[in-house]
N, CA, C and O of each residue as an XYZ file, in Angstrom:
688
protein
N       0.765     -1.107     -0.098
C       0.019     -0.006     -0.022
C       0.894      1.249      0.172
O       1.708      1.460      1.071
N       0.531      2.080     -0.924
C       1.278      3.272     -1.029
C       0.962      4.519      0.132
O      -0.202      4.749      0.461
N       1.986      5.209      0.650
C       1.752      6.148      1.170
C       1.164      7.456      0.800
O       1.274      7.653     -0.410
N       0.578      8.412      1.440
C       0.105      9.603      0.725
C       1.087     10.441     -0.061
O       0.723     11.023     -1.083
N       2.260     10.510      0.370
C       3.259     11.217     -0.161
C       3.630     10.338     -1.504
O       3.783     10.946     -2.564
N       3.762      9.040     -1.463
C       3.989      8.314     -2.535
C       2.845      8.565     -3.706
O       3.164      8.766     -4.877
N       1.563      8.530     -3.274
C       0.463      8.710     -4.286
C       0.820     10.238     -4.948
O       0.936     10.383     -6.165
N       0.962     11.250     -4.072
C       1.320     12.596     -4.826
C       2.455     12.384     -5.662
O       2.308     12.844     -6.794
N       3.479     11.856     -5.449
C       4.737     11.783     -6.086
C       4.520     11.228     -7.531
O       4.966     11.644     -8.600
N       3.638     10.080     -7.228
C       3.500      9.069     -8.538
C       2.658     10.129     -9.362
O       3.080     10.293    -10.507
N       1.632     10.825     -9.033
C       1.092     11.665     -9.983
C       2.118     12.643    -10.552
O       2.309     12.708    -11.766
N       2.725     13.344     -9.744
C       3.702     14.282    -10.281
C       4.557     13.490    -11.354
O       4.576     13.947    -12.497
N       5.131     12.558    -11.124
C       6.066     11.576    -11.918
C       5.374     11.301    -13.203
O       5.939     11.630    -14.246
N       4.329     10.790    -13.233
C       3.704     10.277    -14.403
C       3.486     11.574    -15.285
O       3.989     11.607    -16.408
N       2.789     12.581    -14.833
C       2.596     13.739    -15.564
C       3.990     14.165    -16.160
O       4.137     14.327    -17.371
N       4.928     14.326    -15.319
C       6.240     14.962    -15.677
C       6.769     13.982    -16.891
O       7.284     14.414    -17.923
N       6.538     12.471    -16.569
C       7.016     11.711    -17.717
C       6.515     11.839    -18.895
O       7.226     11.768    -19.897
N       4.920     12.095    -18.955
C       4.324     12.250    -20.151
C       4.758     13.350    -21.009
O       4.831     13.284    -22.236
N       5.092     14.551    -20.159
C       5.396     15.855    -20.852
C       6.857     15.966    -21.173
O       7.326     16.987    -21.677
N       7.711     14.703    -20.820
C       9.113     14.648    -20.991
C       9.776     15.782    -20.285
O      10.673     16.452    -20.796
N       9.239     15.990    -18.945
C       9.792     17.219    -17.932
C      10.460     16.757    -16.801
O      10.729     17.507    -15.862
N      10.765     15.498    -16.827
C      11.350     14.813    -15.398
C      12.561     15.620    -14.877
O      12.701     15.942    -13.697
N      13.432     15.918    -15.887
C      14.658     16.634    -15.385
C      14.201     18.040    -14.901
O      14.576     18.480    -13.814
N      13.353     18.758    -15.767
C      13.098     20.175    -15.350
C      12.554     20.347    -14.147
O      12.811     21.324    -13.443
N      11.638     19.269    -13.767
C      10.688     19.298    -12.724
C      11.651     19.099    -11.539
O      11.674     19.839    -10.555
N      12.488     17.968    -11.738
C      13.443     17.675    -10.572
C      14.060     18.769     -9.926
O      14.035     19.000     -8.717
N      14.792     19.635    -11.088
C      15.707     20.583    -10.767
C      14.792     21.784    -10.137
O      15.248     22.334     -9.135
N      13.683     22.178    -10.589
C      12.852     23.073     -9.891
C      12.391     22.483     -8.490
O      12.355     23.199     -7.489
N      12.078     21.283     -8.472
C      11.673     20.769     -7.102
C      12.809     20.834     -6.170
O      12.618     21.248     -5.026
N      13.944     20.471     -6.551
C      15.269     20.623     -5.736
C      15.420     21.947     -5.106
O      15.623     22.163     -3.911
N      15.291     22.827     -6.080
C      15.480     24.283     -5.718
C      14.520     24.942     -4.668
O      14.847     25.764     -3.813
N      13.169     24.383     -4.915
C      12.109     24.619     -3.888
C      12.443     24.160     -2.586
O      12.395     24.933     -1.629
N      12.832     22.774     -2.445
C      13.180     22.188     -1.235
C      14.230     22.916     -0.503
O      14.148     23.198      0.693
N      15.230     23.211     -1.278
C      16.412     23.785     -0.862
C      15.990     25.173      0.001
O      16.555     25.442      1.062
N      15.065     25.916     -0.504
C      14.456     27.195     -0.047
C      13.578     26.939      1.181
O      13.414     27.803      2.042
N      13.015     25.718      1.234
C      11.698     25.551      2.142
C      12.508     25.217      3.598
O      12.601     24.102      4.110
N      13.005     26.343      4.064
C      13.480     26.218      5.381
C      12.303     26.489      6.480
O      11.129     26.692      6.170
N      12.782     26.462      7.752
C      11.846     26.789      8.754
C      10.863     27.884      8.740
O       9.670     27.669      8.953
N      11.338     29.057      8.493
C      10.468     30.192      8.183
C       9.320     29.988      7.137
O       8.127     30.243      7.299
N      10.016     29.406      5.885
C       9.225     29.248      4.637
C       8.050     28.084      5.075
O       6.849     28.160      4.818
N       8.710     27.041      5.773
C       7.773     25.917      6.333
C       6.601     26.537      6.983
O       5.452     26.271      6.629
N       6.931     27.492      8.082
C       5.839     28.121      9.056
C       4.724     28.832      8.214
O       3.521     28.817      8.474
N       5.393     29.519      7.058
C       4.475     30.354      6.263
C       3.421     29.554      5.597
O       2.236     29.886      5.583
N       3.919     28.448      5.027
C       3.068     27.609      4.069
C       2.129     26.738      4.974
O       1.086     26.266      4.521
N       2.531     26.541      6.261
C       1.580     25.697      7.227
C       0.851     26.433      8.275
O       0.164     25.869      9.127
N       1.032     27.820      8.184
C       0.289     28.648      9.182
C      -1.125     28.684      8.652
O      -1.422     28.926      7.482
N      -2.017     28.401      9.692
C      -3.482     28.535      9.323
C      -4.177     29.722      8.815
O      -5.163     29.754      8.079
N      -3.508     30.695      9.321
C      -4.122     32.038      9.215
C      -3.790     32.861      7.879
O      -4.315     33.919      7.533
N      -2.694     32.058      7.138
C      -2.374     32.667      5.813
C      -3.200     31.702      4.778
O      -3.165     30.471      4.756
N      -3.863     32.472      4.025
C      -4.957     32.103      3.014
C      -4.213     31.225      2.137
O      -2.984     31.259      2.070
N      -5.107     30.259      1.309
C      -4.653     29.424      0.231
C      -4.111     30.328     -0.789
O      -3.082     30.102     -1.427
N      -4.873     31.388     -0.912
C      -4.533     32.335     -2.161
C      -3.226     33.125     -1.801
O      -2.427     33.377     -2.703
N      -3.025     33.456     -0.732
C      -1.697     34.056     -0.500
C      -0.634     33.122     -0.701
O       0.368     33.560     -1.265
N      -0.653     31.900     -0.345
C       0.289     30.884     -0.358
C       0.432     30.550     -1.931
O       1.544     30.255     -2.370
N      -0.445     30.587     -2.590
C      -0.524     30.300     -4.167
C       0.154     31.532     -4.858
O       0.806     31.330     -5.882
N       0.034     32.792     -4.352
C       0.604     33.997     -4.970
C       2.020     33.846     -4.697
O       2.781     34.006     -5.651
N       2.494     33.573     -3.591
C       3.865     33.355     -3.488
C       4.507     32.411     -4.242
O       5.621     32.644     -4.711
N       3.939     31.373     -4.415
C       4.399     30.118     -5.512
C       4.478     30.802     -6.961
O       5.464     30.734     -7.696
N       3.391     31.410     -7.228
C       3.328     32.056     -8.555
C       4.620     32.970     -8.914
O       5.220     32.820     -9.979
N       4.926     33.742     -8.130
C       5.964     34.678     -8.192
C       7.327     33.799     -7.802
O       8.357     34.468     -7.871
N       7.463     32.700     -7.486
C       8.696     32.137     -6.805
C       8.898     30.843     -7.553
O      10.049     30.407     -7.526
N       7.975     30.131     -8.229
C       8.264     28.824     -9.005
C       7.976     28.890    -10.340
O       6.843     28.865    -10.821
N       9.118     28.983    -10.997
C       8.857     29.100    -12.655
C       8.066     27.998    -13.474
O       7.310     28.211    -14.422
N       8.365     26.892    -12.965
C       7.951     25.493    -13.679
C       6.459     25.481    -13.360
O       6.093     25.454    -12.185
N       5.583     25.500    -14.374
C       4.144     25.439    -14.316
C       3.756     24.140    -13.799
O       2.732     24.118    -13.115
N       4.372     23.069    -13.993
C       3.747     21.767    -13.511
C       4.071     21.856    -12.218
O       3.070     22.049    -11.528
N       5.242     21.784    -11.506
C       5.528     21.909    -10.211
C       4.783     22.852     -9.483
O       4.379     22.530     -8.366
N       4.526     24.019     -9.959
C       3.834     25.146     -9.217
C       2.219     24.781     -9.162
O       1.624     25.242     -8.188
N       1.459     24.010    -10.094
C       0.445     23.450    -10.107
C       0.220     22.223     -8.961
O      -0.815     22.060     -8.315
N       1.356     21.461     -8.879
C       1.516     20.357     -7.970
C       1.409     21.012     -6.487
O       0.653     20.638     -5.591
N       2.230     21.945     -6.448
C       2.062     22.552     -5.093
C       0.818     23.181     -4.862
O       0.321     23.127     -3.737
N       0.199     23.825     -5.877
C      -1.061     24.255     -5.528
C      -2.115     23.338     -4.951
O      -2.949     23.616     -4.090
N      -1.921     22.174     -5.596
C      -2.939     20.753     -5.260
C      -2.500     20.615     -3.750
O      -3.444     20.576     -2.962
N      -1.410     20.546     -3.283
C      -0.862     20.241     -2.132
C      -1.552     21.410     -0.988
O      -2.080     21.139      0.090
N      -1.388     22.551     -1.506
C      -2.107     23.812     -0.931
C      -3.637     23.477     -0.648
O      -4.160     23.378      0.462
N      -4.196     23.335     -1.797
C      -5.824     23.004     -1.652
C      -6.109     21.773     -0.739
O      -7.192     21.717     -0.158
N      -5.297     20.906     -0.606
C      -5.442     19.405     -0.012
C      -4.994     19.620      1.540
O      -5.239     18.796      2.420
N      -4.242     20.951      1.766
C      -3.673     21.020      3.164
C      -2.707     19.903      3.337
O      -2.732     19.236      4.371
N      -1.861     19.662      2.387
C      -0.665     18.670      2.592
C       0.615     19.352      2.356
O       1.557     18.653      1.984
N       0.774     20.511      2.503
C       2.142     21.044      2.317
C       3.095     20.563      3.493
O       4.297     20.816      3.400
N       2.670     19.970      4.452
C       3.489     19.351      5.353
C       4.296     18.098      4.766
O       5.322     17.685      5.305
N       3.843     17.634      3.822
C       4.382     16.476      3.287
C       5.231     16.749      1.829
O       5.659     15.860      1.093
N       5.351     18.135      1.626
C       6.301     18.440      0.272
C       7.500     17.882      0.343
O       8.012     17.451     -0.690
N       8.130     17.794      1.514
C       9.449     17.161      1.458
C       9.555     15.712      1.247
O      10.496     15.229      0.618
N       8.587     14.988      1.771
C       8.632     13.571      1.722
C       7.941     13.147      0.308
O       8.058     11.995     -0.110
N       7.278     14.055     -0.341
C       6.983     13.837     -1.849
C       8.013     14.137     -2.560
O       7.990     13.536     -3.634
N       9.104     14.955     -2.396
C      10.273     15.192     -3.107
C      11.178     13.944     -3.160
O      11.656     13.462     -4.187
N      11.356     13.451     -1.780
C      12.173     12.103     -1.996
C      11.454     10.986     -2.494
O      12.114     10.104     -3.044
N      10.162     10.852     -2.398
C       9.609      9.773     -3.063
C       9.528     10.002     -4.729
O       9.508      9.058     -5.518
N       9.487     11.314     -5.102
C       9.748     11.581     -6.466
C      11.040     11.350     -7.002
O      11.260     10.991     -8.159
N      11.928     11.576     -6.083
C      13.438     11.311     -6.650
C      13.667      9.802     -6.613
O      14.495      9.280     -7.360
N      12.845      9.013     -5.636
C      13.130      7.335     -5.779
C      12.589      6.935     -6.855
O      12.964      5.864     -7.331
N      11.597      7.684     -7.481
C      10.934      7.038     -8.832
C      11.831      7.298     -9.950
O      12.034      6.430    -10.799
N      12.442      8.583    -10.001
C      13.503      8.814    -11.031
C      14.733      7.681    -10.950
O      15.233      7.088    -11.907
N      15.060      7.558     -9.610
C      16.311      6.543     -9.600
C      15.683      5.051    -10.176
O      16.226      4.319    -11.004
N      14.649      4.875     -9.629
C      14.189      3.442    -10.316
C      14.187      3.396    -11.852
O      14.709      2.482    -12.490
N      13.571      4.434    -12.388
C      13.535      4.572    -13.952
C      14.927      4.414    -14.353
O      15.289      3.582    -15.185
N      15.754      5.281    -13.709
C      17.154      5.256    -14.541
C      18.040      4.161    -13.954
O      19.231      4.226    -14.257
N      17.657      3.201    -13.189
C      18.352      2.181    -12.640
C      19.549      2.642    -11.903
O      20.661      2.123    -11.999
N      19.240      3.654    -11.159
C      20.137      4.008     -9.985
C      20.030      3.793     -8.571
O      18.997      4.007     -7.937
N      21.143      3.353     -8.063
C      21.073      3.236     -6.523
C      21.897      4.059     -5.982
O      22.968      4.391     -6.488
N      21.345      4.547     -4.641
C      22.197      5.577     -3.945
C      22.687      4.942     -2.527
O      21.930      4.396     -1.725
N      23.905      5.089     -2.387
C      24.728      4.618     -1.482
C      25.399      5.756     -0.501
O      25.975      6.711     -1.022
N      25.319      5.644      0.827
C      26.196      6.615      1.720
C      27.225      5.967      2.195
O      27.024      4.820      2.595
N      28.436      6.476      2.261
C      29.553      5.725      2.969
C      29.978      6.714      3.918
O      30.174      7.898      3.645
N      30.114      6.172      5.057
C      30.402      6.891      6.521
C      32.004      6.384      6.654
O      32.423      5.262      6.373
N      32.634      7.312      7.067
C      34.203      7.147      7.497
C      34.436      8.253      8.531
O      33.715      9.210      8.813
N      35.674      7.868      9.044
C      35.932      8.856     10.298
C      36.499     10.206      9.632
O      36.283     11.298     10.158
N      37.186     10.075      8.525
C      37.949     11.067      8.017
C      37.411     11.187      6.329
O      36.854     10.263      5.735
N      37.686     12.380      5.806
C      37.067     12.463      4.252
C      37.934     11.369      3.594
O      39.117     11.179      3.876
N      37.227     10.678      2.699
C      37.844      9.627      1.867
C      38.234     10.352      0.561
O      37.652     11.345      0.123
N      39.309      9.724     -0.017
C      39.741     10.442     -1.306
C      38.808     10.282     -2.416
O      38.052      9.311     -2.376
N      38.752     11.050     -3.351
C      37.842     10.669     -4.683
C      38.223      9.291     -5.399
O      37.422      8.644     -6.074
N      39.464      8.953     -5.178
C      39.874      7.689     -5.862
C      39.310      6.466     -4.916
O      38.967      5.403     -5.433
N      39.247      6.654     -3.706
C      38.683      5.671     -2.643
C      37.336      5.570     -3.028
O      36.849      4.463     -3.260
N      36.631      6.686     -3.127
C      35.116      6.835     -3.298
C      34.659      6.044     -4.773
O      33.715      5.265     -4.908
N      35.576      6.472     -5.762
C      35.394      5.946     -7.074
C      35.577      4.507     -7.057
O      34.789      3.844     -7.731
N      36.562      3.864     -6.345
C      36.597      2.386     -6.041
C      35.591      1.931     -5.439
O      35.087      0.962     -6.007
N      35.058      2.287     -4.419
C      34.030      1.757     -3.681
C      32.740      1.884     -4.622
O      31.881      1.008     -4.519
N      32.579      2.830     -5.446
C      31.249      2.956     -6.288
C      31.362      1.780     -7.359
O      30.420      1.053     -7.674
N      32.822      1.691     -7.938
C      32.863      0.624     -8.975
C      32.487     -0.753     -8.527
O      31.691     -1.479     -9.122
N      33.177     -1.073     -7.341
C      32.616     -2.462     -6.648
C      31.218     -2.651     -6.329
O      30.572     -3.695     -6.419
N      30.786     -1.380     -5.901
C      29.217     -1.694     -5.704
C      28.426     -1.802     -6.920
O      27.416     -2.501     -6.991
N      28.980     -0.971     -8.058
C      28.267     -1.383     -9.332
C      28.504     -2.821     -9.893
O      27.598     -3.365    -10.524
N      29.452     -3.324     -9.726
C      29.705     -4.765     -9.929
C      28.694     -5.504     -9.231
O      27.970     -6.255     -9.884
N      28.546     -5.391     -7.979
C      27.679     -6.093     -7.056
C      26.311     -5.895     -7.320
O      25.656     -6.938     -7.337
N      25.731     -4.916     -7.518
C      24.505     -4.481     -7.771
C      23.903     -4.455     -9.415
O      22.745     -4.389     -9.827
N      25.069     -4.529    -10.064
C      24.839     -4.368    -11.573
C      23.937     -3.174    -11.943
O      22.994     -3.316    -12.722
N      24.238     -2.023    -11.382
C      23.514     -0.972    -11.630
C      24.308      0.328    -11.198
O      25.086      0.222    -10.250
N      24.170      1.487    -11.802
C      24.785      2.736    -11.555
C      24.511      2.972    -10.094
O      23.414      2.729     -9.590
N      25.619      3.492     -9.374
C      25.647      3.615     -7.835
C      26.024      5.186     -7.857
O      26.978      5.549     -8.546
N      25.223      6.182     -7.052
C      25.622      7.411     -6.822
C      25.804      7.313     -5.134
O      25.033      6.920     -4.259
N      27.205      7.865     -5.090
C      27.583      7.891     -3.449
C      27.620      9.157     -3.029
O      27.851     10.150     -3.720
N      27.333      9.098     -1.617
C      27.415     10.315     -0.775
C      28.234     10.008      0.283
O      28.029      8.963      0.901
N      29.254     10.852      0.637
C      29.974     10.564      1.623
C      29.809     11.347      2.791
O      29.589     12.553      2.681
N      29.896     10.757      3.978
C      29.567     11.575      5.320
C      30.699     10.919      6.315
O      31.124      9.765      6.366
N      31.054     12.172      7.144
C      31.834     11.839      8.244
C      31.236     11.468      9.448
O      30.319     12.147      9.909
N      31.707     10.324     10.090
C      31.135      9.853     11.297
C      32.289      9.626     12.303
O      32.992      8.617     12.233
N      32.478     10.626     13.280
C      33.691     10.627     13.977
C      33.640      9.577     15.167
O      34.448      9.621     16.095
N      32.637      8.636     15.072
C      32.389      7.411     16.270
C      33.247      6.143     15.590
O      33.599      5.124     16.183
N      33.467      6.451     14.312
C      34.253      5.252     13.460
C      35.811      5.316     13.730
O      36.452      6.333     13.463
N      36.307      4.346     14.195
C      37.835      4.339     14.674
C      38.555      4.360     13.368
O      39.371      5.261     13.178
N      38.306      3.320     12.304
C      38.873      3.242     11.182
C      37.984      2.528     10.138
O      36.982      1.895     10.471
N      38.399      2.661      8.864
C      37.652      1.843      7.828
C      36.388      2.626      7.453
O      36.381      3.844      7.627
N      35.301      1.986      6.939
C      34.108      2.745      6.402
C      33.048      1.771      6.671
O      33.182      0.600      7.025
N      31.835      2.518      6.421
C      30.663      1.732      6.498
C      29.743      1.985      5.342
O      29.681      3.178      5.048
N      29.047      1.221      4.642
C      28.113      1.579      3.462
C      26.668      1.300      3.694
O      26.282      0.169      3.988
N      25.794      2.405      3.554
C      24.371      1.949      3.583
C      23.804      2.070      2.343
O      23.870      3.164      1.782
N      23.203      1.057      1.761
C      22.593      1.185      0.514
C      21.336      0.071      0.308
O      21.431     -1.149      0.446
N      20.320      0.723     -0.005
C      18.947      0.062     -0.089
C      18.640     -0.765      1.291
O      18.288     -1.944      1.302
N      18.823      0.016      2.403
C      18.336     -0.559      3.640
C      19.558     -1.566      4.121
O      19.418     -2.110      5.216
N      20.571     -1.796      3.464
C      21.630     -2.722      3.863
C      22.720     -1.971      4.418
O      22.897     -0.781      4.158
N      23.541     -2.726      5.268
C      24.775     -2.152      5.767
C      25.774     -3.013      5.385
O      25.593     -4.228      5.466
N      26.977     -2.471      4.912
C      28.011     -3.098      4.412
C      29.280     -2.417      5.829
O      29.760     -1.287      5.726
N      29.549     -3.162      6.780
C      30.406     -2.429      7.853
C      31.902     -3.111      7.715
O      32.171     -4.284      7.975
N      32.614     -2.316      7.346
C      33.978     -2.501      7.119
C      35.028     -1.832      8.192
O      36.235     -1.672      8.009
N      34.333     -1.511      9.252
C      34.920     -0.595     10.293
C      35.672     -1.338     11.369
O      35.386     -2.519     11.567
N      36.548     -0.785     12.032
C      37.526     -1.298     13.064
C      36.373     -1.604     14.141
O      36.435     -2.650     14.788
N      35.289     -0.665     14.340
C      34.309     -0.736     15.349
C      33.635     -2.149     15.232
O      33.552     -2.822     16.259
N      33.185     -2.605     14.136
C      32.445     -3.798     13.757
C      33.518     -4.860     14.052
O      33.113     -5.904     14.563
N      34.662     -4.749     13.832
C      35.806     -6.032     14.010
C      36.056     -6.074     15.472
O      36.222     -7.213     15.910
N      36.123     -5.093     16.343
C      36.420     -5.027     17.682
C      34.969     -5.619     18.500
O      35.093     -6.303     19.516
N      33.815     -5.329     18.027
C      32.552     -5.769     18.400
C      32.637     -7.295     18.301
O      32.373     -7.922     19.327
N      32.985     -7.996     17.157
C      32.934     -9.224     16.610
C      33.742     -9.795     17.560
O      33.284    -10.675     18.289
N      35.132     -9.339     17.682
C      36.130     -9.899     18.491
C      35.555    -10.121     20.095
O      35.673    -11.189     20.696
N      35.035     -9.132     20.552
C      34.419     -9.120     21.940
C      33.296    -10.052     22.131
O      33.158    -10.641     23.203
N      32.397    -10.232     21.034
C      31.464    -11.144     21.034
C      31.988    -12.575     21.188
O      31.484    -13.370     21.981
N      33.041    -12.870     20.379
C      33.717    -14.098     20.289
C      34.490    -14.429     21.438
O      34.569    -15.623     21.727
N      35.105    -13.547     22.180
C      35.617    -13.823     23.317
C      34.669    -14.241     24.428
O      34.928    -15.129     25.240
N      33.449    -13.466     24.394
C      32.469    -13.673     25.594
C      31.732    -15.280     25.253
O      31.264    -15.927     26.190
N      31.704    -15.695     24.146
C      31.397    -17.006     23.695
C      32.548    -18.156     24.062
O      32.245    -19.310     24.369
N      33.501    -17.809     24.007
C      34.696    -18.878     24.062
C      35.120    -18.957     25.418
O      36.037    -19.714     25.736
């Protein structure tokens, strides 16, 4: 069963696909989400701000017609609280269409571009799909790295090895 945000995102995705505007809508949506900070969110969720006032702001700030009308629908249905979740669901649909998987690599220190490329190539072999990697710093990691992809974790950290050693010593 689909969530509400997936339903809305699916509708936007289908229309954008039919209009051959997937990339245009994604860029416009990304720009909107980046600007959707706490104060903007408060404005769009405030019950005393009329729907028309909200739409007027979008009319002057969102250039893409399709995205603007999608946001109008969210306003009309009082669903602006899920605009961010719709964006992520929309991007997941694009990734599936393009056979792209996203992976996050965590390490104590910044990994070199060569190391990230190497990890990406290994993952592409394993999953037989294009992989887009995001690198994040995790100061809790002693050494090595941890990869999260599709809900799975590949843990090649010293932390994991120490935990495994500790567990084996307890059992033995």
